N, CA and C atoms as a LAMMPS dump frame, in Angstrom:
ITEM: TIMESTEP
0
ITEM: NUMBER OF ATOMS
381
ITEM: BOX BOUNDS ff ff ff
-5.0000000000000000e+02 5.0000000000000000e+02
-5.0000000000000000e+02 5.0000000000000000e+02
-5.0000000000000000e+02 5.0000000000000000e+02
ITEM: ATOMS id mol type element x y z
1 1 1 N -17.615 53.016 439.962
2 1 2 C -18.789 52.784 440.802
3 1 3 C -19.394 51.432 440.47
4 2 1 N -19.796 50.708 441.516
5 2 2 C -20.404 49.403 441.308
6 2 3 C -21.784 49.569 440.687
7 3 1 N -22.039 48.783 439.653
8 3 2 C -23.363 48.755 439.044
9 3 3 C -23.911 47.343 439.118
10 4 1 N -25.183 47.246 439.454
11 4 2 C -25.849 45.949 439.582
12 4 3 C -27.028 45.897 438.62
13 5 1 N -27.161 44.782 437.93
14 5 2 C -28.265 44.596 436.988
15 5 3 C -28.919 43.251 437.265
16 6 1 N -30.213 43.293 437.609
17 6 2 C -30.96 42.061 437.85
18 6 3 C -31.598 41.584 436.554
19 7 1 N -31.784 40.292 436.449
20 7 2 C -32.481 39.696 435.311
21 7 3 C -33.075 38.369 435.747
22 8 1 N -33.942 37.826 434.896
23 8 2 C -34.504 36.511 435.168
24 8 3 C -35.932 36.52 435.678
25 9 1 N -36.479 37.696 435.903
26 9 2 C -37.855 37.765 436.361
27 9 3 C -38.831 37.404 435.256
28 10 1 N -40.097 37.288 435.628
29 10 2 C -41.116 36.966 434.638
30 10 3 C -42.387 36.488 435.289
31 11 1 N -43.263 35.926 434.462
32 11 2 C -44.533 35.382 434.918
33 11 3 C -44.408 33.869 435.047
34 12 1 N -44.808 33.347 436.187
35 12 2 C -44.721 31.918 436.427
36 12 3 C -45.953 31.468 437.194
37 13 1 N -46.361 30.23 436.972
38 13 2 C -47.513 29.685 437.688
39 13 3 C -47.127 29.291 439.107
40 14 1 N -48.087 29.284 440.013
41 14 2 C -47.8 28.798 441.373
42 14 3 C -47.174 27.413 441.338
43 15 1 N -46.163 27.236 442.161
44 15 2 C -45.423 25.985 442.179
45 15 3 C -44.241 25.957 441.246
46 16 1 N -44.134 26.951 440.393
47 16 2 C -43.049 27.002 439.426
48 16 3 C -41.766 27.554 440.004
49 17 1 N -40.768 27.693 439.129
50 17 2 C -39.437 28.146 439.546
51 17 3 C -38.929 29.251 438.63
52 18 1 N -38.084 30.067 439.207
53 18 2 C -37.349 31.079 438.454
54 18 3 C -35.962 31.201 439.073
55 19 1 N -34.994 31.598 438.263
56 19 2 C -33.677 31.921 438.793
57 19 3 C -33.35 33.362 438.418
58 20 1 N -33.18 34.172 439.434
59 20 2 C -32.789 35.558 439.223
60 20 3 C -31.271 35.661 439.242
61 21 1 N -30.763 36.584 438.434
62 21 2 C -29.331 36.866 438.416
63 21 3 C -29.096 38.327 438.757
64 22 1 N -28.003 38.564 439.425
65 22 2 C -27.575 39.923 439.749
66 22 3 C -26.142 40.042 439.242
67 23 1 N -25.979 40.72 438.125
68 23 2 C -24.665 40.856 437.51
69 23 3 C -24.041 42.191 437.897
70 24 1 N -22.794 42.138 438.31
71 24 2 C -22.102 43.34 438.758
72 24 3 C -21.059 43.778 437.745
73 25 1 N -20.844 45.075 437.676
74 25 2 C -19.769 45.634 436.859
75 25 3 C -19.19 46.831 437.587
76 26 1 N -17.98 47.182 437.23
77 26 2 C -17.342 48.324 437.853
78 26 3 C -16.367 47.945 438.944
79 27 1 N -16.69 46.932 439.733
80 27 2 C -15.838 46.436 440.796
81 27 3 C -16.013 44.93 440.898
82 28 1 N -15.033 44.285 441.481
83 28 2 C -15.155 42.848 441.721
84 28 3 C -16.157 42.609 442.837
85 29 1 N -17.026 41.635 442.605
86 29 2 C -18.058 41.339 443.588
87 29 3 C -17.492 40.709 444.867
88 30 1 N -16.232 40.272 444.815
89 30 2 C -15.606 39.646 445.983
90 30 3 C -15.654 40.529 447.226
91 31 1 N -15.699 41.85 447.017
92 31 2 C -15.622 42.767 448.143
93 31 3 C -16.964 42.986 448.83
94 32 1 N -18.028 42.406 448.285
95 32 2 C -19.362 42.793 448.72
96 32 3 C -20.194 41.644 449.284
97 33 1 N -20.862 41.951 450.374
98 33 2 C -21.997 41.145 450.816
99 33 3 C -23.172 41.524 449.915
100 34 1 N -23.924 40.532 449.48
101 34 2 C -25.044 40.788 448.577
102 34 3 C -26.352 40.355 449.235
103 35 1 N -27.339 41.206 449.077
104 35 2 C -28.674 40.888 449.563
105 35 3 C -29.692 40.969 448.445
106 36 1 N -30.702 40.127 448.552
107 36 2 C -31.871 40.227 447.668
108 36 3 C -33.03 40.768 448.493
109 37 1 N -33.71 41.741 447.95
110 37 2 C -34.876 42.339 448.573
111 37 3 C -36.038 42.26 447.595
112 38 1 N -37.233 42.458 448.103
113 38 2 C -38.395 42.506 447.223
114 38 3 C -39.406 43.518 447.749
115 39 1 N -40.173 44.035 446.808
116 39 2 C -41.224 44.977 447.17
117 39 3 C -42.486 44.618 446.416
118 40 1 N -43.487 44.197 447.166
119 40 2 C -44.782 43.849 446.59
120 40 3 C -45.608 45.124 446.446
121 41 1 N -46.61 45.098 445.575
122 41 2 C -47.455 46.283 445.378
123 41 3 C -48.081 46.747 446.682
124 42 1 N -47.923 48.025 446.973
125 42 2 C -48.528 48.599 448.166
126 42 3 C -47.825 48.267 449.472
127 43 1 N -46.667 47.626 449.396
128 43 2 C -45.946 47.242 450.603
129 43 3 C -44.537 47.804 450.595
130 44 1 N -43.915 47.776 451.742
131 44 2 C -42.544 48.217 451.849
132 44 3 C -41.581 47.157 451.343
133 45 1 N -40.339 47.542 451.165
134 45 2 C -39.336 46.596 450.693
135 45 3 C -38.865 45.721 451.855
136 46 1 N -38.704 44.433 451.59
137 46 2 C -38.275 43.509 452.637
138 46 3 C -37.086 42.694 452.164
139 47 1 N -36.224 42.361 453.095
140 47 2 C -35.098 41.503 452.793
141 47 3 C -35.542 40.074 452.612
142 48 1 N -34.966 39.379 451.66
143 48 2 C -35.352 38.013 451.339
144 48 3 C -34.203 37.046 451.617
145 49 1 N -33.023 37.384 451.124
146 49 2 C -31.894 36.466 451.224
147 49 3 C -30.603 37.258 451.144
148 50 1 N -29.558 36.745 451.785
149 50 2 C -28.282 37.448 451.741
150 50 3 C -27.145 36.435 451.8
151 51 1 N -25.978 36.862 451.333
152 51 2 C -24.853 35.938 451.22
153 51 3 C -23.557 36.665 451.531
154 52 1 N -22.67 35.963 452.222
155 52 2 C -21.38 36.535 452.579
156 52 3 C -20.485 36.661 451.351
157 53 1 N -19.34 37.318 451.521
158 53 2 C -18.444 37.557 450.392
159 53 3 C -17.962 36.263 449.741
160 54 1 N -17.655 35.304 450.544
161 54 2 C -17.15 34.037 449.996
162 54 3 C -18.262 33.111 449.539
163 55 1 N -19.472 33.392 449.978
164 55 2 C -20.592 32.502 449.678
165 55 3 C -20.781 31.423 450.711
166 56 1 N -19.933 31.413 451.744
167 56 2 C -20 30.352 452.727
168 56 3 C -21.119 30.485 453.739
169 57 1 N -21.649 31.681 453.877
170 57 2 C -22.736 31.914 454.837
171 57 3 C -23.892 32.587 454.108
172 58 1 N -25.082 32.049 454.337
173 58 2 C -26.283 32.633 453.747
174 58 3 C -27.358 32.756 454.816
175 59 1 N -28.33 33.559 454.52
176 59 2 C -29.468 33.706 455.422
177 59 3 C -30.701 33.993 454.584
178 60 1 N -31.804 33.379 454.957
179 60 2 C -33.073 33.589 454.263
180 60 3 C -34.146 33.987 455.254
181 61 1 N -35.036 34.845 454.811
182 61 2 C -36.178 35.194 455.649
183 61 3 C -37.074 33.958 455.79
184 62 1 N -37.776 33.865 456.899
185 62 2 C -38.545 32.652 457.186
186 62 3 C -39.524 32.279 456.076
187 63 1 N -40.124 33.267 455.447
188 63 2 C -41.169 32.989 454.459
189 63 3 C -40.638 32.299 453.2
190 64 1 N -39.323 32.299 452.993
191 64 2 C -38.769 31.661 451.781
192 64 3 C -37.838 30.503 452.109
193 65 1 N -37.631 30.222 453.383
194 65 2 C -36.735 29.123 453.755
195 65 3 C -37.243 27.803 453.196
196 66 1 N -36.319 27.049 452.631
197 66 2 C -36.666 25.777 452.012
198 66 3 C -37.132 25.91 450.579
199 67 1 N -37.335 27.138 450.116
200 67 2 C -37.791 27.362 448.739
201 67 3 C -36.804 28.175 447.923
202 68 1 N -36.161 29.144 448.529
203 68 2 C -35.222 30.022 447.828
204 68 3 C -33.792 29.678 448.245
205 69 1 N -32.887 29.763 447.281
206 69 2 C -31.465 29.539 447.551
207 69 3 C -30.648 30.628 446.899
208 70 1 N -29.83 31.278 447.701
209 70 2 C -28.928 32.291 447.174
210 70 3 C -27.553 31.685 446.982
211 71 1 N -26.893 32.072 445.902
212 71 2 C -25.534 31.584 445.634
213 71 3 C -24.79 32.656 444.859
214 72 1 N -23.497 32.473 444.744
215 72 2 C -22.71 33.451 444.011
216 72 3 C -21.581 32.777 443.268
217 73 1 N -21.21 33.38 442.149
218 73 2 C -20.063 32.947 441.368
219 73 3 C -19.199 34.182 441.193
220 74 1 N -18.236 34.342 442.073
221 74 2 C -17.412 35.553 442.042
222 74 3 C -16.578 35.647 440.766
223 75 1 N -16.261 34.525 440.178
224 75 2 C -15.509 34.547 438.916
225 75 3 C -16.335 35.173 437.794
226 76 1 N -17.651 34.999 437.894
227 76 2 C -18.552 35.585 436.901
228 76 3 C -19.156 36.906 437.379
229 77 1 N -18.74 37.324 438.585
230 77 2 C -19.249 38.579 439.145
231 77 3 C -20.773 38.596 439.206
232 78 1 N -21.36 37.46 439.598
233 78 2 C -22.808 37.311 439.566
234 78 3 C -23.299 36.593 440.821
235 79 1 N -24.444 37.047 441.3
236 79 2 C -25.132 36.388 442.408
237 79 3 C -26.487 35.912 441.886
238 80 1 N -26.909 34.769 442.373
239 80 2 C -28.152 34.166 441.898
240 80 3 C -29.145 33.999 443.042
241 81 1 N -30.413 33.986 442.67
242 81 2 C -31.466 33.62 443.614
243 81 3 C -32.351 32.583 442.918
244 82 1 N -32.188 31.342 443.323
245 82 2 C -33.024 30.27 442.796
246 82 3 C -34.304 30.218 443.61
247 83 1 N -35.424 30.369 442.95
248 83 2 C -36.718 30.415 443.629
249 83 3 C -37.57 29.242 443.158
250 84 1 N -37.878 28.358 444.068
251 84 2 C -38.701 27.185 443.759
252 84 3 C -40.013 27.262 444.537
253 85 1 N -40.964 26.441 444.11
254 85 2 C -42.27 26.367 444.785
255 85 3 C -42.856 27.757 444.992
256 86 1 N -42.842 28.529 443.942
257 86 2 C -43.287 29.92 444.052
258 86 3 C -44.769 30.017 444.373
259 87 1 N -45.097 31.044 445.154
260 87 2 C -46.466 31.288 445.593
261 87 3 C -46.91 32.666 445.108
262 88 1 N -48.193 32.887 445.003
263 88 2 C -48.663 34.221 444.582
264 88 3 C -48.124 35.34 445.478
265 89 1 N -47.94 35.05 446.749
266 89 2 C -47.433 36.081 447.664
267 89 3 C -45.957 36.398 447.437
268 90 1 N -45.292 35.671 446.564
269 90 2 C -43.916 36.002 446.191
270 90 3 C -43.874 37.069 445.089
271 91 1 N -45.042 37.42 444.567
272 91 2 C -45.097 38.444 443.526
273 91 3 C -44.562 39.77 444.045
274 92 1 N -43.574 40.311 443.343
275 92 2 C -42.919 41.547 443.786
276 92 3 C -41.873 41.949 442.76
277 93 1 N -41.356 43.149 442.925
278 93 2 C -40.14 43.54 442.224
279 93 3 C -38.973 43.124 443.113
280 94 1 N -38.035 42.407 442.536
281 94 2 C -36.89 41.898 443.29
282 94 3 C -35.655 42.721 442.959
283 95 1 N -34.947 43.114 444.002
284 95 2 C -33.754 43.935 443.875
285 95 3 C -32.562 43.221 444.507
286 96 1 N -31.404 43.392 443.912
287 96 2 C -30.188 42.986 444.598
288 96 3 C -29.46 44.251 445.054
289 97 1 N -28.684 44.091 446.117
290 97 2 C -27.987 45.225 446.703
291 97 3 C -26.647 44.755 447.245
292 98 1 N -25.69 45.681 447.307
293 98 2 C -24.331 45.341 447.719
294 98 3 C -23.907 46.144 448.94
295 99 1 N -23.209 45.475 449.827
296 99 2 C -22.72 46.104 451.047
297 99 3 C -21.243 45.801 451.229
298 100 1 N -20.494 46.794 451.678
299 100 2 C -19.084 46.583 451.985
300 100 3 C -18.879 46.239 453.457
301 101 1 N -19.935 46.207 454.22
302 101 2 C -19.82 45.891 455.644
303 101 3 C -19.656 44.394 455.833
304 102 1 N -19.194 44.02 457.005
305 102 2 C -19.038 42.601 457.31
306 102 3 C -20.402 41.924 457.354
307 103 1 N -20.415 40.65 456.988
308 103 2 C -21.671 39.906 456.99
309 103 3 C -22.07 39.582 458.415
310 104 1 N -23.268 40.017 458.776
311 104 2 C -23.853 39.683 460.068
312 104 3 C -25.275 39.225 459.799
313 105 1 N -25.563 37.976 460.089
314 105 2 C -26.859 37.404 459.735
315 105 3 C -28.021 38.254 460.223
316 106 1 N -27.903 38.773 461.415
317 106 2 C -29 39.545 461.976
318 106 3 C -29.191 40.911 461.358
319 107 1 N -28.213 41.36 460.587
320 107 2 C -28.275 42.698 460.004
321 107 3 C -28.441 42.689 458.5
322 108 1 N -28.284 41.555 457.868
323 108 2 C -28.191 41.548 456.408
324 108 3 C -29.512 41.819 455.716
325 109 1 N -30.619 41.907 456.47
326 109 2 C -31.893 42.264 455.85
327 109 3 C -32.229 43.742 456.048
328 110 1 N -31.311 44.495 456.607
329 110 2 C -31.554 45.917 456.815
330 110 3 C -31.128 46.696 455.579
331 111 1 N -32.034 47.445 455.019
332 111 2 C -31.721 48.216 453.809
333 111 3 C -30.56 49.163 454.029
334 112 1 N -30.453 49.7 455.222
335 112 2 C -29.407 50.68 455.511
336 112 3 C -27.999 50.127 455.449
337 113 1 N -27.881 48.786 455.428
338 113 2 C -26.564 48.165 455.333
339 113 3 C -26.007 48.239 453.917
340 114 1 N -26.873 48.556 452.957
341 114 2 C -26.512 48.472 451.547
342 114 3 C -26.455 49.85 450.909
343 115 1 N -25.478 50.01 450.044
344 115 2 C -25.285 51.302 449.383
345 115 3 C -25.677 51.248 447.909
346 116 1 N -25.307 50.17 447.264
347 116 2 C -25.544 50.058 445.82
348 116 3 C -26.715 49.123 445.553
349 117 1 N -27.601 49.555 444.672
350 117 2 C -28.825 48.813 444.365
351 117 3 C -28.994 48.675 442.854
352 118 1 N -29.597 47.561 442.461
353 118 2 C -29.98 47.4 441.069
354 118 3 C -31.33 48.054 440.808
355 119 1 N -31.799 47.943 439.574
356 119 2 C -33.039 48.606 439.181
357 119 3 C -34.268 47.729 439.427
358 120 1 N -34.045 46.447 439.69
359 120 2 C -35.136 45.538 439.995
360 120 3 C -35.613 44.744 438.797
361 121 1 N -36.197 43.582 439.1
362 121 2 C -36.803 42.739 438.076
363 121 3 C -38.135 42.221 438.622
364 122 1 N -39.155 42.25 437.779
365 122 2 C -40.505 41.891 438.214
366 122 3 C -40.687 40.377 438.211
367 123 1 N -41.214 39.873 439.301
368 123 2 C -41.614 38.471 439.411
369 123 3 C -43.106 38.436 439.694
370 124 1 N -43.839 37.739 438.844
371 124 2 C -45.284 37.62 439.018
372 124 3 C -45.649 36.143 439.057
373 125 1 N -46.292 35.748 440.146
374 125 2 C -46.706 34.354 440.313
375 125 3 C -48.229 34.326 440.253
376 126 1 N -48.735 33.748 439.182
377 126 2 C -50.181 33.761 438.96
378 126 3 C -50.564 32.653 438.001
379 127 1 N -51.774 32.118 438.224
380 127 2 C -52.279 31.115 437.296
381 127 3 C -53.12 31.765 436.212
């Protein structure tokens, strides 16, 4: 069974940067589309960024475009989310998730597309 473990979260000041990692074990990550989601306190979970199996296609939600970059290193079985120019509204628990379905930009933010989820990592943006 595929297992996902997120890391890299923490407390950062507004304008700062963090890089989240999603490390996979159990299966090769090559087979999976990966999405990053987040859930802020009192809110539902939302899709943030997603990446195709090869890494050649990515998609970001409008609120993070130009600030967040998703990438993957299949040799290391890891997907990354580089987050720059962080804002207080980026505060949330961030989750990575894996899908065996084909990458479709319009669908990659739907939770139902994903079967395997990590446990999440907390990101807090505050001065």
